[in-house]
PQR file of N, CA, C, O and H, with PARSE charges and radii, in Angstrom:
ATOM      1  N   MET A   1       0.737  -1.235   0.227 -0.4000 1.5000
ATOM      2  CA  MET A   1      -0.336  -0.181  -0.098 -0.0000 2.0000
ATOM      3  C   MET A   1       0.965   1.076   0.043  0.5500 1.7000
ATOM      4  O   MET A   1       2.002   0.927   0.689 -0.5500 1.4000
ATOM      5  N   ARG A   2       0.534   2.433  -0.828 -0.4000 1.5000
ATOM      6  CA  ARG A   2       1.535   3.451  -1.176 -0.0000 2.0000
ATOM      7  C   ARG A   2       0.212   4.370  -0.961  0.5500 1.7000
ATOM      8  O   ARG A   2      -0.975   4.077  -1.098 -0.5500 1.4000
ATOM      9  H   ARG A   2      -0.308   2.554  -1.353  0.4000 1.0000
ATOM     10  N   TYR A   3       0.984   5.874  -0.483 -0.4000 1.5000
ATOM     11  CA  TYR A   3       0.304   6.995   0.346 -0.0000 2.0000
ATOM     12  C   TYR A   3      -0.397   7.460  -1.120  0.5500 1.7000
ATOM     13  O   TYR A   3      -1.497   7.941  -0.846 -0.5500 1.4000
ATOM     14  H   TYR A   3       1.949   6.112  -0.371  0.4000 1.0000
ATOM     15  N   THR A   4      -0.220   7.482  -2.205 -0.4000 1.5000
ATOM     16  CA  THR A   4      -1.233   7.225  -3.012 -0.0000 2.0000
ATOM     17  C   THR A   4      -2.108   7.308  -3.559  0.5500 1.7000
ATOM     18  O   THR A   4      -2.724   8.139  -4.227 -0.5500 1.4000
ATOM     19  H   THR A   4       0.673   7.091  -2.427  0.4000 1.0000
ATOM     20  N   GLN A   5      -2.226   5.538  -2.978 -0.4000 1.5000
ATOM     21  CA  GLN A   5      -3.509   4.883  -3.564 -0.0000 2.0000
ATOM     22  C   GLN A   5      -4.154   5.611  -2.078  0.5500 1.7000
ATOM     23  O   GLN A   5      -4.663   6.606  -2.593 -0.5500 1.4000
ATOM     24  H   GLN A   5      -1.726   4.864  -2.436  0.4000 1.0000
ATOM     25  N   LEU A   6      -4.439   5.741  -0.654 -0.4000 1.5000
ATOM     26  CA  LEU A   6      -5.012   6.319   0.008 -0.0000 2.0000
ATOM     27  C   LEU A   6      -5.255   7.108  -0.477  0.5500 1.7000
ATOM     28  O   LEU A   6      -6.403   7.173  -0.918 -0.5500 1.4000
ATOM     29  H   LEU A   6      -4.026   4.932  -0.235  0.4000 1.0000
ATOM     30  N   ARG A   7      -4.197   8.354  -0.732 -0.4000 1.5000
ATOM     31  CA  ARG A   7      -5.059   9.499  -1.118 -0.0000 2.0000
ATOM     32  C   ARG A   7      -6.314   9.906  -2.634  0.5500 1.7000
ATOM     33  O   ARG A   7      -7.128  10.747  -3.017 -0.5500 1.4000
ATOM     34  H   ARG A   7      -3.264   8.302  -0.375  0.4000 1.0000
ATOM     35  N   SER A   8      -5.725   8.704  -2.977 -0.4000 1.5000
ATOM     36  CA  SER A   8      -7.058   8.370  -4.053 -0.0000 2.0000
ATOM     37  C   SER A   8      -8.305   8.054  -3.609  0.5500 1.7000
ATOM     38  O   SER A   8      -9.346   8.614  -3.953 -0.5500 1.4000
ATOM     39  H   SER A   8      -5.064   8.021  -2.666  0.4000 1.0000
ATOM     40  N   PHE A   9      -8.151   6.830  -2.571 -0.4000 1.5000
ATOM     41  CA  PHE A   9      -9.326   6.609  -1.792 -0.0000 2.0000
ATOM     42  C   PHE A   9      -9.646   7.963  -1.012  0.5500 1.7000
ATOM     43  O   PHE A   9     -10.750   8.177  -1.513 -0.5500 1.4000
ATOM     44  H   PHE A   9      -7.305   6.375  -2.292  0.4000 1.0000
ATOM     45  N   HIS A  10      -9.505   8.697  -0.403 -0.4000 1.5000
ATOM     46  CA  HIS A  10      -9.938   9.790  -0.157 -0.0000 2.0000
ATOM     47  C   HIS A  10     -10.446  10.226  -0.653  0.5500 1.7000
ATOM     48  O   HIS A  10     -11.659  10.243  -0.443 -0.5500 1.4000
ATOM     49  H   HIS A  10      -8.608   8.522   0.004  0.4000 1.0000
ATOM     50  N   ALA A  11      -9.797  10.981  -1.807 -0.4000 1.5000
ATOM     51  CA  ALA A  11     -10.647  11.874  -2.705 -0.0000 2.0000
ATOM     52  C   ALA A  11     -11.940  11.501  -3.101  0.5500 1.7000
ATOM     53  O   ALA A  11     -12.777  12.403  -3.134 -0.5500 1.4000
ATOM     54  H   ALA A  11      -8.811  10.967  -1.978  0.4000 1.0000
ATOM     55  N   VAL A  12     -12.377  10.043  -3.495 -0.4000 1.5000
ATOM     56  CA  VAL A  12     -13.036   9.590  -4.682 -0.0000 2.0000
ATOM     57  C   VAL A  12     -14.327   9.153  -3.076  0.5500 1.7000
ATOM     58  O   VAL A  12     -15.476   9.159  -3.517 -0.5500 1.4000
ATOM     59  H   VAL A  12     -11.697   9.311  -3.468  0.4000 1.0000
ATOM     60  N   ALA A  13     -14.306   8.858  -1.669 -0.4000 1.5000
ATOM     61  CA  ALA A  13     -14.866   9.515  -0.835 -0.0000 2.0000
ATOM     62  C   ALA A  13     -14.946  11.187  -0.339  0.5500 1.7000
ATOM     63  O   ALA A  13     -15.841  11.782   0.260 -0.5500 1.4000
ATOM     64  H   ALA A  13     -13.372   8.853  -1.311  0.4000 1.0000
ATOM     65  N   GLU A  14     -14.007  11.523  -0.706 -0.4000 1.5000
ATOM     66  CA  GLU A  14     -14.387  12.905  -0.492 -0.0000 2.0000
ATOM     67  C   GLU A  14     -15.610  13.251  -1.451  0.5500 1.7000
ATOM     68  O   GLU A  14     -16.817  13.260  -1.212 -0.5500 1.4000
ATOM     69  H   GLU A  14     -13.280  11.039  -1.193  0.4000 1.0000
ATOM     70  N   VAL A  15     -14.870  13.544  -2.668 -0.4000 1.5000
ATOM     71  CA  VAL A  15     -15.674  14.072  -4.028 -0.0000 2.0000
ATOM     72  C   VAL A  15     -16.811  13.208  -4.389  0.5500 1.7000
ATOM     73  O   VAL A  15     -17.389  13.651  -5.382 -0.5500 1.4000
ATOM     74  H   VAL A  15     -13.889  13.537  -2.862  0.4000 1.0000
ATOM     75  N   GLY A  16     -17.128  12.545  -4.103 -0.4000 1.5000
ATOM     76  CA  GLY A  16     -17.527  10.807  -4.476 -0.0000 2.0000
ATOM     77  C   GLY A  16     -17.906  10.305  -6.144  0.5500 1.7000
ATOM     78  O   GLY A  16     -18.655   9.329  -6.189 -0.5500 1.4000
ATOM     79  H   GLY A  16     -16.658  12.185  -3.297  0.4000 1.0000
ATOM     80  N   SER A  17     -17.654  10.629  -6.911 -0.4000 1.5000
ATOM     81  CA  SER A  17     -16.783  10.558  -8.268 -0.0000 2.0000
ATOM     82  C   SER A  17     -15.621  10.148  -8.476  0.5500 1.7000
ATOM     83  O   SER A  17     -14.798  11.029  -8.231 -0.5500 1.4000
ATOM     84  H   SER A  17     -17.046  11.422  -6.874  0.4000 1.0000
ATOM     85  N   VAL A  18     -14.877   8.549  -9.058 -0.4000 1.5000
ATOM     86  CA  VAL A  18     -13.710   8.873  -9.721 -0.0000 2.0000
ATOM     87  C   VAL A  18     -13.789   9.608 -10.629  0.5500 1.7000
ATOM     88  O   VAL A  18     -12.847   9.151 -11.277 -0.5500 1.4000
ATOM     89  H   VAL A  18     -15.546   7.833  -9.257  0.4000 1.0000
ATOM     90  N   THR A  19     -14.081  10.230 -11.094 -0.4000 1.5000
ATOM     91  CA  THR A  19     -13.997  11.333 -12.459 -0.0000 2.0000
ATOM     92  C   THR A  19     -13.343  12.715 -11.899  0.5500 1.7000
ATOM     93  O   THR A  19     -12.339  13.356 -12.209 -0.5500 1.4000
ATOM     94  H   THR A  19     -14.847  10.601 -10.567  0.4000 1.0000
ATOM     95  N   GLY A  20     -14.645  12.922 -10.676 -0.4000 1.5000
ATOM     96  CA  GLY A  20     -13.885  14.052 -10.337 -0.0000 2.0000
ATOM     97  C   GLY A  20     -13.355  14.249  -9.120  0.5500 1.7000
ATOM     98  O   GLY A  20     -13.112  15.336  -8.595 -0.5500 1.4000
ATOM     99  H   GLY A  20     -15.460  12.401 -10.424  0.4000 1.0000
ATOM    100  N   ALA A  21     -13.171  13.120  -8.661 -0.4000 1.5000
ATOM    101  CA  ALA A  21     -11.690  13.250  -7.727 -0.0000 2.0000
ATOM    102  C   ALA A  21     -10.432  12.510  -9.234  0.5500 1.7000
ATOM    103  O   ALA A  21      -9.556  13.341  -9.477 -0.5500 1.4000
ATOM    104  H   ALA A  21     -13.368  12.237  -9.087  0.4000 1.0000
ATOM    105  N   ALA A  22     -10.386  12.017  -9.568 -0.4000 1.5000
ATOM    106  CA  ALA A  22      -9.557  12.366 -10.735 -0.0000 2.0000
ATOM    107  C   ALA A  22      -9.259  13.568 -11.283  0.5500 1.7000
ATOM    108  O   ALA A  22      -8.099  13.776 -11.639 -0.5500 1.4000
ATOM    109  H   ALA A  22     -11.097  11.343  -9.371  0.4000 1.0000
ATOM    110  N   ARG A  23     -10.142  14.446 -11.425 -0.4000 1.5000
ATOM    111  CA  ARG A  23      -9.712  16.180 -11.941 -0.0000 2.0000
ATOM    112  C   ARG A  23      -8.890  16.241 -10.520  0.5500 1.7000
ATOM    113  O   ARG A  23      -7.745  16.657 -10.346 -0.5500 1.4000
ATOM    114  H   ARG A  23     -11.084  14.277 -11.136  0.4000 1.0000
ATOM    115  N   ARG A  24      -9.669  15.787  -9.700 -0.4000 1.5000
ATOM    116  CA  ARG A  24      -8.907  17.179  -8.591 -0.0000 2.0000
ATOM    117  C   ARG A  24      -7.461  16.302  -7.759  0.5500 1.7000
ATOM    118  O   ARG A  24      -6.940  16.599  -6.684 -0.5500 1.4000
ATOM    119  H   ARG A  24     -10.599  15.449  -9.841  0.4000 1.0000
ATOM    120  N   LEU A  25      -7.147  15.316  -8.585 -0.4000 1.5000
ATOM    121  CA  LEU A  25      -5.999  14.921  -7.897 -0.0000 2.0000
ATOM    122  C   LEU A  25      -5.097  15.222  -9.230  0.5500 1.7000
ATOM    123  O   LEU A  25      -3.929  15.487  -8.947 -0.5500 1.4000
ATOM    124  H   LEU A  25      -7.570  15.075  -9.459  0.4000 1.0000
ATOM    125  N   HIS A  26      -5.355  15.233 -10.400 -0.4000 1.5000
ATOM    126  CA  HIS A  26      -4.326  16.178 -11.428 -0.0000 2.0000
ATOM    127  C   HIS A  26      -3.972  14.450 -12.137  0.5500 1.7000
ATOM    128  O   HIS A  26      -3.062  14.450 -12.966 -0.5500 1.4000
ATOM    129  H   HIS A  26      -6.304  15.018 -10.631  0.4000 1.0000
ATOM    130  N   VAL A  27      -4.439  13.471 -11.930 -0.4000 1.5000
ATOM    131  CA  VAL A  27      -4.225  12.555 -12.645 -0.0000 2.0000
ATOM    132  C   VAL A  27      -5.505  11.827 -13.501  0.5500 1.7000
ATOM    133  O   VAL A  27      -6.647  12.042 -13.094 -0.5500 1.4000
ATOM    134  H   VAL A  27      -5.178  13.471 -11.257  0.4000 1.0000
ATOM    135  N   SER A  28      -5.320  11.065 -14.551 -0.4000 1.5000
ATOM    136  CA  SER A  28      -5.989  10.528 -15.413 -0.0000 2.0000
ATOM    137  C   SER A  28      -7.304   9.468 -14.888  0.5500 1.7000
ATOM    138  O   SER A  28      -6.922   8.327 -14.630 -0.5500 1.4000
ATOM    139  H   SER A  28      -4.393  10.891 -14.882  0.4000 1.0000
ATOM    140  N   GLN A  29      -8.492   9.676 -14.746 -0.4000 1.5000
ATOM    141  CA  GLN A  29      -9.187   8.667 -14.691 -0.0000 2.0000
ATOM    142  C   GLN A  29      -9.119   7.039 -14.866  0.5500 1.7000
ATOM    143  O   GLN A  29     -10.067   6.414 -14.390 -0.5500 1.4000
ATOM    144  H   GLN A  29      -8.803  10.603 -14.956  0.4000 1.0000
ATOM    145  N   PRO A  30      -8.064   6.297 -15.517 -0.5600 1.5000
ATOM    146  CA  PRO A  30      -7.916   5.522 -15.656  0.2800 2.0000
ATOM    147  C   PRO A  30      -6.477   4.683 -14.270  0.5500 1.7000
ATOM    148  O   PRO A  30      -6.341   3.573 -13.756 -0.5500 1.4000
ATOM    149  N   THR A  31      -5.709   6.027 -14.195 -0.4000 1.5000
ATOM    150  CA  THR A  31      -4.161   5.384 -13.620 -0.0000 2.0000
ATOM    151  C   THR A  31      -5.100   5.778 -11.936  0.5500 1.7000
ATOM    152  O   THR A  31      -4.694   5.399 -10.837 -0.5500 1.4000
ATOM    153  H   THR A  31      -5.819   6.929 -14.612  0.4000 1.0000
ATOM    154  N   LEU A  32      -6.228   6.506 -12.147 -0.4000 1.5000
ATOM    155  CA  LEU A  32      -6.627   6.749 -10.676 -0.0000 2.0000
ATOM    156  C   LEU A  32      -7.357   5.228  -9.903  0.5500 1.7000
ATOM    157  O   LEU A  32      -7.277   4.629  -8.831 -0.5500 1.4000
ATOM    158  H   LEU A  32      -6.558   6.813 -13.039  0.4000 1.0000
ATOM    159  N   THR A  33      -7.975   5.119 -11.031 -0.4000 1.5000
ATOM    160  CA  THR A  33      -8.814   3.562 -10.723 -0.0000 2.0000
ATOM    161  C   THR A  33      -7.755   2.321 -10.778  0.5500 1.7000
ATOM    162  O   THR A  33      -7.957   1.221 -10.264 -0.5500 1.4000
ATOM    163  H   THR A  33      -8.040   5.606 -11.902  0.4000 1.0000
ATOM    164  N   SER A  34      -6.921   2.598 -11.292 -0.4000 1.5000
ATOM    165  CA  SER A  34      -5.527   1.604 -11.314 -0.0000 2.0000
ATOM    166  C   SER A  34      -4.920   1.890  -9.546  0.5500 1.7000
ATOM    167  O   SER A  34      -4.416   0.966  -8.909 -0.5500 1.4000
ATOM    168  H   SER A  34      -6.757   3.492 -11.709  0.4000 1.0000
ATOM    169  N   GLN A  35      -5.049   2.977  -9.097 -0.4000 1.5000
ATOM    170  CA  GLN A  35      -4.381   2.822  -8.038 -0.0000 2.0000
ATOM    171  C   GLN A  35      -5.815   2.209  -6.444  0.5500 1.7000
ATOM    172  O   GLN A  35      -5.754   1.510  -5.433 -0.5500 1.4000
ATOM    173  H   GLN A  35      -5.459   3.728  -9.614  0.4000 1.0000
ATOM    174  N   ILE A  36      -6.698   2.892  -7.040 -0.4000 1.5000
ATOM    175  CA  ILE A  36      -8.160   1.927  -6.288 -0.0000 2.0000
ATOM    176  C   ILE A  36      -8.169   0.528  -6.429  0.5500 1.7000
ATOM    177  O   ILE A  36      -8.347  -0.291  -5.528 -0.5500 1.4000
ATOM    178  H   ILE A  36      -6.748   3.460  -7.861  0.4000 1.0000
ATOM    179  N   ARG A  37      -7.936   0.280  -7.794 -0.4000 1.5000
ATOM    180  CA  ARG A  37      -7.900  -1.444  -7.582 -0.0000 2.0000
ATOM    181  C   ARG A  37      -7.184  -1.627  -7.097  0.5500 1.7000
ATOM    182  O   ARG A  37      -7.643  -1.817  -5.971 -0.5500 1.4000
ATOM    183  H   ARG A  37      -7.792   0.946  -8.526  0.4000 1.0000
ATOM    184  N   ALA A  38      -5.682  -1.805  -7.039 -0.4000 1.5000
ATOM    185  CA  ALA A  38      -4.274  -1.471  -6.117 -0.0000 2.0000
ATOM    186  C   ALA A  38      -4.817  -1.811  -4.879  0.5500 1.7000
ATOM    187  O   ALA A  38      -4.832  -2.851  -4.221 -0.5500 1.4000
ATOM    188  H   ALA A  38      -5.309  -1.650  -7.953  0.4000 1.0000
ATOM    189  N   LEU A  39      -5.277  -0.640  -4.711 -0.4000 1.5000
ATOM    190  CA  LEU A  39      -5.420  -0.602  -2.677 -0.0000 2.0000
ATOM    191  C   LEU A  39      -6.335  -1.462  -2.285  0.5500 1.7000
ATOM    192  O   LEU A  39      -6.299  -1.557  -1.058 -0.5500 1.4000
ATOM    193  H   LEU A  39      -5.264   0.205  -5.245  0.4000 1.0000
ATOM    194  N   GLU A  40      -7.524  -2.454  -2.990 -0.4000 1.5000
ATOM    195  CA  GLU A  40      -8.365  -3.174  -2.837 -0.0000 2.0000
ATOM    196  C   GLU A  40      -7.799  -4.708  -3.029  0.5500 1.7000
ATOM    197  O   GLU A  40      -8.146  -5.762  -2.496 -0.5500 1.4000
ATOM    198  H   GLU A  40      -7.554  -2.377  -3.986  0.4000 1.0000
ATOM    199  N   GLU A  41      -6.932  -4.447  -3.867 -0.4000 1.5000
ATOM    200  CA  GLU A  41      -5.638  -6.242  -3.979 -0.0000 2.0000
ATOM    201  C   GLU A  41      -5.008  -6.790  -2.776  0.5500 1.7000
ATOM    202  O   GLU A  41      -4.553  -7.893  -2.473 -0.5500 1.4000
ATOM    203  H   GLU A  41      -6.651  -3.591  -4.300  0.4000 1.0000
ATOM    204  N   HIS A  42      -5.156  -5.409  -2.059 -0.4000 1.5000
ATOM    205  CA  HIS A  42      -3.743  -4.793  -1.076 -0.0000 2.0000
ATOM    206  C   HIS A  42      -4.498  -5.918   0.072  0.5500 1.7000
ATOM    207  O   HIS A  42      -4.044  -7.037   0.307 -0.5500 1.4000
ATOM    208  H   HIS A  42      -5.526  -4.513  -2.305  0.4000 1.0000
ATOM    209  N   TYR A  43      -6.208  -5.115   0.943 -0.4000 1.5000
ATOM    210  CA  TYR A  43      -6.903  -5.640   1.353 -0.0000 2.0000
ATOM    211  C   TYR A  43      -8.159  -6.752   0.704  0.5500 1.7000
ATOM    212  O   TYR A  43      -9.243  -6.819   1.284 -0.5500 1.4000
ATOM    213  H   TYR A  43      -6.577  -4.205   0.752  0.4000 1.0000
ATOM    214  N   ALA A  44      -7.982  -7.276  -0.073 -0.4000 1.5000
ATOM    215  CA  ALA A  44      -8.707  -8.720  -0.422 -0.0000 2.0000
ATOM    216  C   ALA A  44     -10.194  -8.088  -0.342  0.5500 1.7000
ATOM    217  O   ALA A  44     -11.171  -8.684   0.110 -0.5500 1.4000
ATOM    218  H   ALA A  44      -7.101  -7.221  -0.544  0.4000 1.0000
ATOM    219  N   VAL A  45     -10.189  -6.585  -0.939 -0.4000 1.5000
ATOM    220  CA  VAL A  45     -11.726  -6.275  -0.806 -0.0000 2.0000
ATOM    221  C   VAL A  45     -12.349  -6.463  -2.228  0.5500 1.7000
ATOM    222  O   VAL A  45     -13.554  -6.280  -2.403 -0.5500 1.4000
ATOM    223  H   VAL A  45      -9.395  -6.101  -1.307  0.4000 1.0000
TER
END
């Protein structure tokens, strides 16, 4: 687990959408989705 993955998850939770969180973090939506997926795999959810 990395800080960027937690930051991504937090942004999605705050904003309420992956697209909005990606805009806020200045990353592409596929990049953000990949970071969230890696976090989910780490915790097996």
